[in-house]
Each structure stands twice: as C-alpha cells, then as structure tokens.
N, C-alpha and C positions, 0 to 999 in steps of 0.2 A: 378433617373435613372431607366429605365425599367429593369426588371429582368426575367430571364428564369430559371426554375428548370429542371434539366436533371436527369432522373432516370436510373441508370445502373442495369438492372435486371439480369445480369449475376453473377454467383458466383465468377467469376474472375475479380479482380480489374483492371487488365492490359490486358484484352483479346480483342477479336474482337469487342464486343459491345462498350467497353471503347474507343477503337481507333476511332470508328465512331463518338462517342459523342465528343471526343477531337477535331476532325476536325471541328465540328460545333462551339465549344467554341472559337476557333481561330477567326472565322468570327464574332461571336457575339461581341467579344472584339473590332474588327475593326468598328463595327456598333454602338458602345456605349451602348451595352446591357450587364448588369451584369449577371453572371451565377453562378450556384452552382450545382455540380454533387453530387448526393446522391446515395451511394451504397446500393441497396436493395437486390440484389441477394445472398448475403452472410449472410443475417439475418434470424432468425427463425420467419417467418410470418405465422400465422395461418389464415385460411379462415374465411369468414363471416358466422356467425351462425344464421342470420336472427332473432335476438332478438329484433330489433327495439329500443334498448336503445339509440342509437345515435340520434334518433328523439326527445328524451326527454332530453338527456344530452348535445346535441350539439357536441358530439364527440363520437368516437368508445369506446365501453365498455372495449376493450383491449387496454391499454394505452402503446403503443409502437411506433415504427417509423411511423406508419400510422398517428397518431395524431400529431407527430412532423412535418411531411410534410404538413399536412392539415393547420396547423398554418402558415407555411411559404408561402403556396399557396395563402393565403388571401392577401398577399402583392405582389405577383408575377403577371406577365403579360402573361406568357406562360409556358407550360409544355411539355417536351419531354420524352416519355416513350420508353426506349430501352430494347430490349430483344434478347437473342439468340434463335434459333429455336430448340425445343425439340419435336421430333416425329410430325413434321408438325404444331407446335403450339408454342406460347410463353411459357416460362418455368413456372412451377407451382408457384414459389415464387412470381414472378411479377404479375401473375393473381390473387393470393390471396390478394396481396397488393392493386392492382387496384380495385378489388371488394369492399374491405372495404373502401378505400379512396373515391371512387366515390359515394358510398352509404351514407357514413357518412358526407361527405363534399361537397355534390352536390351544396349547397347554394353558394359556393365560386367559382364555375367553370365558370359561365356564362360570355361569351365573352372573356375569356382567350384563347389565341391561342394554339392549341394542335398539336403535331406531333408525329408519331410513327417511330421508327428506329429499324430495325431487321437485324440480321446477321446469316448466316448459312454457313456450309461447301459447301453444294451442292443444296439442295432443301428445300421447305417449307416456303420460305420467304414470298411469296405473301399471303398465307393463314394466317400466323402469323401477317402480316401487317394489314390484314382485321380485325382480332380479336381485335387488340389494337385500331384501329380507331373507333370501335363501342363505346368505352367509351366516346370519345369526342363528337360523333354525337348525343348521347342521352342527353348530358349535356349542350347544347347551346354553344359549343366551336367551333369557326371557325378552320378549319383544314388546316394546311400548307402543300403544295405539293412542288415537285421539278421537275427536268428534267427527272427523272425516278422514279420508286417506291423507297421509302427510305430504301435501303438495301445495305449491303456490303457482300462480300463473302470471306471465308477463314477459316482455321482451327486454326490460331493463329494471333496475332496482326501483325506479320511480313508478313503473307500472305495478310492481308488486305492492307498493303502498296503497294502491287502489283495490287490491284483492283483500278486502276486509275479512272475508271468511277464511282465506288462506292464512293470514296472520293470526287470526283467532285459533285456527287449528294448530299452529306452531306453539302458541301459548299453552293451550290445553295439553299438547303433547309433552311439553317441558314439565308441566305440573304432574301429569301422570307418571312420567319417567322419574321425577324426584320422589314421588310417593313410593314407587317400586324399589328404588335404590335404598330408601330408608327402611322399608318393610323387609327387604332381603337381608339387610344388615342385622335387623332385630331377630329375624328367624335364624340366621347363621349363629348368632350368639346363644340362642336358646336350643336349637336342634342340630346345628352343624349343617354343612352342605349335603345334598343327596349323593348317594353312592353312584359312581360312574363305572359301568362295565365296558371294557375294551378288548376282551379276549377274542371275540368272534369277528372275522373279516371275510365275508363271502365274496369270492370273485370268480368261481367256476373256471379255474385255469385249464381243466381237462376238456372243456367244451361241452360237457354233458349237462 
C-alpha cells in the first residue's frame, strides 16, 4: 500500500496545521493511501552545522527525529510538510528539521511526491508556502498542487473549520497527490525512474 508521511511543524498537536493535515488524511484513506502524521513542532530540533558527516555515515550526526523520519521516508511514496506562519515564514523548528532531513537523506527523495501546507491567522502564507516548496524542487520530487495555494486561515482549529475553501483545498490536494503517487508507481513499473546526473558541481572556488 502506498504511504504518505505528514509533518506537523506546529508546536500545537491539535492546532490549525494539524486540522489541515487531518483533512488530507481523510481523503488519503478513501484513496487507499496509508498515512502517518509525525509531530515535529514540539521537538527540540537543532539546525544543520554543515559538518558533512551525513555524507560519510549515511545519516545525520545528531541522532534524533530527523534520522527516524529519514528511515521511514525510504519506504514512503510522499511527504507533506505542514507549518504555521511565524513572521512571514515557516517556523524555526520545521526549517531546522527540513534542512537536516533533506541534506542528510537526499538520496531517498527522488520521485517521491511532495506537498507544502501552511496555516496563518492573516498573512504570510504565500511566502511560507514558497519556502517549503524549495526543499522539494531541489530534490527531484514532483510537487502536488490543488485548486488554490495549499493554505488554511485561522487562529485556532475551530477557526479553520470556518475556512471552507481552505479545507476544500486540502481535500483536492490529497486527491491530486494520491493520483500522482499511483501514476508514478505505474510509470516506474513501465519505464523505470528517469536518469539522474550528478557529476557536475559548479562552485567557482577560484573566484573567477
């Protein structure tokens, strides 16, 4: 059975971000997609220190939730990154988590379907949405879209219940993501995954 991992980057287990993800989970169930919500936002996640030990060890040198999720992602078919908006950006915990996850486990991301989900009281959703999508588009991950940008509005989960278009957007996102996961599985069986070139790495170390 296909599986999607959903990351709740909010410190609140039952807040606005969780409500948006739960709406997606309902549809994934209808589509025959297994799901697991992992609460990231209430964990003590330090940022990447650029030690490059993950390139030697195959996992991050800090053995915490990042490595646990990396192992689960190897068997998953999709990843949803959910975050509240803090000062016009995803919150610091989910950003630290994503930095380390994507740098240390980039080998397992190729052709998994990615989707960003953001929630805010009033503004900053589009900017935060853009930040999260960059993790997917540098990692060879097809990005799922919906009938509006993947966002909900509210100050509480009860507020999000009133955002009917936001919840509709989550349902359509989950349906589109389910379709993409199934279509990619069919294409992989028929054609195989596309070739990935990694020989060139342009950094201009001579300053020219």
